[in-house]
matplotlib code that plots the C-alpha trace (Angstrom):
import matplotlib.pyplot as plt

x = [-0.2, 1.3, 0.6, -0.1, 2.7, 5.1, 8.4, 11.0, 14.6, 14.8, 18.2, 20.2, 21.7, 25.3, 24.5, 24.1, 20.4, 17.8, 15.1, 12.6, 8.9, 6.0, 5.4, 2.0, 3.1, 6.5, 4.6, 1.4, 3.7, 6.5, 4.0, 2.2, 5.8, 6.3, 3.3, 3.5, 6.7, 6.0, 3.1, 5.5, 6.4, 9.3, 11.7, 10.1, 11.2, 11.3, 8.9, 6.4, 6.5, 5.7, 2.6, 0.7, 1.9, 0.5, -2.0, -2.3, -0.7, 2.9, 4.9, 5.2, 3.7, 6.4, 9.9, 8.2, 7.8, 11.7, 12.4, 11.1, 12.5, 15.8, 15.2, 13.9, 16.7, 19.1, 17.0, 17.4, 14.1, 14.6, 17.3, 17.7, 20.1, 21.3, 20.8, 24.2, 22.1, 20.6, 23.4, 21.0, 18.3, 17.8, 14.9, 13.4, 12.9, 11.9, 14.1, 13.2, 14.0, 10.8, 9.1, 8.7, 8.1, 4.7, 3.5, 3.9]
y = [0.2, 3.1, 6.3, 9.6, 11.7, 8.7, 8.9, 7.7, 9.1, 8.0, 6.5, 8.0, 5.7, 7.3, 6.4, 10.3, 10.4, 11.1, 13.8, 12.7, 12.2, 10.8, 6.9, 7.0, 9.1, 6.8, 3.9, 4.8, 6.2, 3.8, 0.9, 3.1, 3.5, -0.1, -1.7, 1.4, -0.2, -4.2, -3.9, -1.3, -4.2, -2.9, -0.1, 3.5, 6.9, 9.2, 11.5, 8.4, 7.1, 10.6, 10.3, 7.6, 8.0, 11.7, 11.5, 15.9, 16.8, 18.1, 20.1, 18.7, 15.4, 15.1, 15.8, 13.4, 10.9, 11.9, 11.5, 7.7, 6.8, 7.4, 5.7, 2.8, 2.5, 3.0, -0.4, -1.9, -2.2, -0.3, 0.0, 3.3, 2.3, 4.6, 2.4, 2.2, 4.0, 7.1, 8.8, 11.6, 8.9, 7.3, 4.6, 2.8, -0.3, -2.8, -5.6, -8.8, -7.4, -5.3, -7.6, -10.1, -6.5, -6.1, -10.5, -10.4]
z = [-0.2, -0.6, 1.1, 0.2, 0.2, 0.1, -2.7, -4.7, -5.6, -9.1, -10.5, -13.8, -16.1, -15.5, -11.7, -10.7, -8.4, -9.9, -8.9, -6.1, -7.2, -5.9, -5.5, -6.9, -10.0, -10.5, -10.4, -12.8, -15.2, -15.2, -15.6, -19.0, -20.0, -20.2, -21.7, -24.2, -25.0, -24.2, -26.8, -29.4, -32.6, -32.9, -30.9, -30.5, -30.1, -27.3, -29.1, -30.3, -26.0, -24.8, -27.9, -26.6, -22.1, -22.6, -25.4, -26.5, -22.9, -22.1, -19.4, -16.3, -16.8, -20.0, -18.1, -15.7, -18.0, -18.9, -15.5, -15.3, -18.6, -17.0, -13.8, -15.8, -18.4, -15.6, -13.8, -16.5, -18.3, -21.3, -23.1, -25.6, -27.9, -31.9, -34.6, -37.0, -40.0, -37.5, -35.5, -33.9, -34.0, -30.0, -30.0, -26.6, -25.8, -23.5, -22.3, -20.9, -17.4, -18.5, -19.9, -16.5, -15.1, -17.1, -16.9, -13.3]

ax = plt.figure().add_subplot(projection="3d")
ax.plot(x, y, z, "-o")
ax.set_aspect("equal")
plt.show()
């Protein structure tokens, strides 16, 4: 059970501490991110992920999605890669660990 006002410290892929977010918002958005990536037939860009998680939205919620994406990447639930043919593009893909978390 998550208590009101309970927070979580996120992680960053470079090993530094991330930001502190409300645990309820973190849980809701992290599950949404993993479900979108799990259901995707192929890897997607961060912009495409935002379109699925926050249709028509943005602002502070987009910033939270970015922070949670960084945390999920640091914890090994998603992978970010750049294809050889597109040096400026970054794609997101769920890992086996992330898939197991969604199926639980």
